[in-house]
N, C-alpha and C positions, 0 to 999 in steps of 0.2 A: 504494500500500500504506500503510495507516494504522499508525503506530507507537503501541503502547499507552503510556499515561501511567504511569510508575512510581510517581507520587505519588497516583494515584487510589485511593480506599478499596476494599478487596476486597469482592466481592459476598457478601452474607450468604446462606447456604444456606437452603432452605425448612425443613429439619429444625431449624435453630437458631432460627427465629423464635419458637416458643412458649417456648423456653428463655430467650432474651433478654428477652422480654416478662415472663416470670416473675421474672427477675433484677431488672428495673427496678421491677416492682411491689413486690418485697420491700424494695428500697432505699428506695422512697418511703414504705412503711409504717414503716420504721425512722426515717426523717427526721421523719415526722409524730408518731411516738411520742416522740422526743426533744423536739420542740417542745411537745407536750402535757405532758410531765413537767416541763419548764422552767416552763411557765405555772403548773402546780400548786404547784411550789416557791416561785415568786415570790408567789403569792397567800398561801401560808402564812407567808412572811416578812413580808408587809405586815400581815396580820391576827393573826398569832400573837404569842406572848410573846417576850421577849428571852433566856430561859434557854437556854443551850447553842446559840446561833445559829451560832457558829463551827464547832463540832463537827458540827452538822447540815449546814452548807454543805459541809464536807469530805466527809461521807458522801454527799451528793448528787452532788458531782463524781465521786467514786469510782463511784457507781452508774451515772452517765451514761457514763463511760468504759468500764466493764465491758459495758454494753449495746451501745455502739458496736462494741466488739470482737466480741461475740457476733453482732451483726447482720451484720458483714462476713464472718465465718466462715460463717454461714447462707447469705449471698448467693453465696459461692463454692461451697458444697455443693449449691445448688439445682439445677444441671443434672444432678446424679447422683441426685436424689431424685424420687419421684413429686410431681406438681404439688400435690396436696392436702396432702401431708406437709410440703412446703416452706412453704406458706402457713400451715399449722397451727403449725409450729414458730416461725415469725416472730410469729404472733399470741400464742403462749404467752409468748414473751419480752417482747412488748409489755405483756401483762397483768402479768408479773412486775415490769417497770419501773414501771408506774403504781402497783401495790400497794406496792412498795418506797418510792416517793416519798411516798406518803400515810403510810406507817408512820414514815418519818423525821421528817416535819414535824407529825404529829399530836401534840397535847399529851399529856404523860405524867401518868397518875393516880397512879403509884407511883414511888418513888425508884429502884427496881431495874428500872424499865421498859425502860431502854436495852438491857441485856443480854438480857432476855427477848424483846424485839422482834427482836433479831438472830437468836436461836435460832428464833423463830417464822418469820422470813423465810426462813431456810435450809430449814425444814420445808415451807414453801409452794413453794419452788423444787423440792424433791425430789418433792413430790406431783404437781405439774404435769408435770414431766419424766417421771415414771413413768407417768402417765396417757397422755402422748403416745407413749411407747414401747409401752405396752399396745395402743394403737390400731393402731400400725403392724404389730406382730406378729399381732394378731387379724385384721386385714384380709388379710394374706398367707395366713393359714390359711383364711379364708373363700373366697378366690379359688381354692383347690384344688378345691372342690366347691360350685359355685353352684347352688342350687335355691331354689324359693319358700320352703320351710321355713327353710333356713339364712339366706336374705336377711332374713326377718322377725326371726329370732333375732339376727342381726348388728345390725340397726337398733335393736332394743330394748336390746341389750347396750351399744352405743356410747352411746345416750342415758343409760343408767343410770351408765356410767362417768364421763361428763361431769358429770352431776348429783352423783355422789358426790364428785368432785374439788371442785366448787363448795361443797358442803356442808361439806367439811373445811377449805377455805381461809377461809371466812367467819369462823368463830370464832378462827382463828389470826391473822387480820389485824385484826379489830375486836372481839376478845373483851373488851377492857377496857371498852368502852362498850355492850356487848350483854348482856342477861340472858336467856340461852336457856333455854327451858323443857325439862322432861324429855321432852316429845313430840318435840322437835327431834332429840334423840339417838336416840330410838326409830326415827324415820324414817331417820336415817343408817345404823343397823344393818340395817334392812330393805332399803334400797337396796344396801348392801354385799353382803348375802346374794344378792339377785337378780342383781347384776352378776357375782358369782362363779359362780353357776349358768350364766348365759349364756356366760361365758368358757369354762367346761368343756364346754359342749355341742358347739361347733364342732369342737374336736380329736377328741372321741369320734365324731362323725359322719364325720369324715375317716378315722379308723382303720377304721370299719366299711364305708364305701361309696365313699370317694374312690379313683380309679384309681391303681394303684401305678406309680411311675416305673421304667423299666428301668435296671438297674445295670450298669456295665462292670466287667470283671475287673480286679483290682488288679495293677498291674505293679510290678516292683522299683523302688527309688528311682533317679531319673535316667533311667528308660526310658519310652518312650511307652506309653500304656495299650493293652492288647490287647482288642479287642471280643470279646464272647462269641459263639461260633459258633452259628448257628441250629440248632434241634432238628431231627433227621431226620424227614421226613414219614412218616406211617403208610402201611402197605402198601395199595396201591390208590388212595391219595389223590393228586391232581395236585400236582406240585411247584410251589412259588411261584417268583417271579422272584428273590427273595433267596436261595433255596436253590439255584437253578440257576447263579447268578453267584458265582464264587469270587473272593476278594480276591487281587490279585497278590502274589507273594512279595517282601518288601522287598529292596532292593539297597544296595550301598555307595554312596559319594558319586559314583562314576563312572557310576552308573546302568546298569551292565552286569553286574558281578560280584554274584551273589546272596549274601545273608548265610548263615552256617552255621546248621544246624538243631540245636537242643538235643535231648537224648534224649526229652523230653516232646513233641516235635513243634513247639515254638514257635521263632520266630526268635531268634538270638543277638544281642540288642540291644547287649550289651557289646562285641561285636566291631565294631559300627558306630562306637563312640566311640574304642576303643583301636586298632583295626586288627588285632588278634590274636584268633583264635577261643578260646572258653572250653574248658577241659578236658572232653573227652567229646563235643564238638560235631562234627557231621558237616559237612565242608567240601565245597561244590560247586565245580566248575570253571566258569570263565566261558564262556558259549557263544561258540565261535569260528566265524567265517564259513568257508565252504568255501574252503580254501586252494588257491591256484592254483600247483601245483608245476611248475617249469619242466622241460621234457623233457630227460632226461639225454642227453648227447652219445653218439650211437651209435658203437660201435667200427667201425673201418674194415673189419676182417675178419669181424665178426659178421653173420650173415644177418639180414635184416629179419624182424620178427615176421609170422607168417602173418595175412593179412587175414581178417576174419570173413566167413563166407559170406553173401552178400546174399540176402535173402528174395525169392523170385520174385514178380513183379508179379501182383496179383490174388489172392494167397493170403490166407487168413484164414477166418473162419467167418461166413457170412451177412452179408457186407459189413463186419464189424468189422476194424480194422487188425490185422496179424499181431503176434505177441509180439516184444519187442526181442531182438536177438541176444545170446548169451552173451559175457561179457568175455573177452578173450584170455588164455589160460593159458600159463604159462612152464614 
């Protein structure tokens, strides 16, 4: 007999393989982003000016630490998220890290540029995270009713939302050095209108055509939910299997004593937790097995009970057995 090694690593289940691979990929993406941001900062230190280098170095360290914390949090949440959303979330934070590093070390054209860049950076984080949240909620709505029409609308809307986020981030990150024409903002407004229309189409289609989910009856607080009873079959229609099978009546913890019944016909779940029936509830007795009563000792002077007359052999009707004899009467 082979004794198992207590120090051997536990076998990884097949279901956990995609999750562990996704976790490792997210961690490696975070490591690569940290290295890339550090290289960008070092390059700006070597080729940039000397103004505010200490403050920029402090902000860079703060940015890298914040990104490391967010990356660790995303890696821990990755098993509970869809694969695409975990990778998209990590990619969004990587883009925020690189944009933040560039904005910290980019030369300032105005003396108030530091505070304005900080506000613009917060707006960039808000826009990218709102876009990511929009994609997740939009795809959940799309999955309720997947048709060729909704698929085309979803692909076009997702493309427009990503393009709108990029069009809004570019002037916030590099607006000091870009002279954007009026046509650029016209394109931004047009893309925003189309993205809003595509966002509204999927919920409207779901309201009109998506199958409705069955709802369960609401039970009182602390009680188990009571499923809705199936509707009675129409006259002459064959009964379905769900209508033929009735759910068993709930019991107490002993598994023998049935719960009391409330006046509306539902089980008294409060009695299950308290042990006492609610006022007005109908109490059922526990089903008792047939008791074997011992025979009472016969009096010495009492005559024995008359024996039941035996049925004559061969009696009955057309070969069926005769009826049982009547019980003795006292």
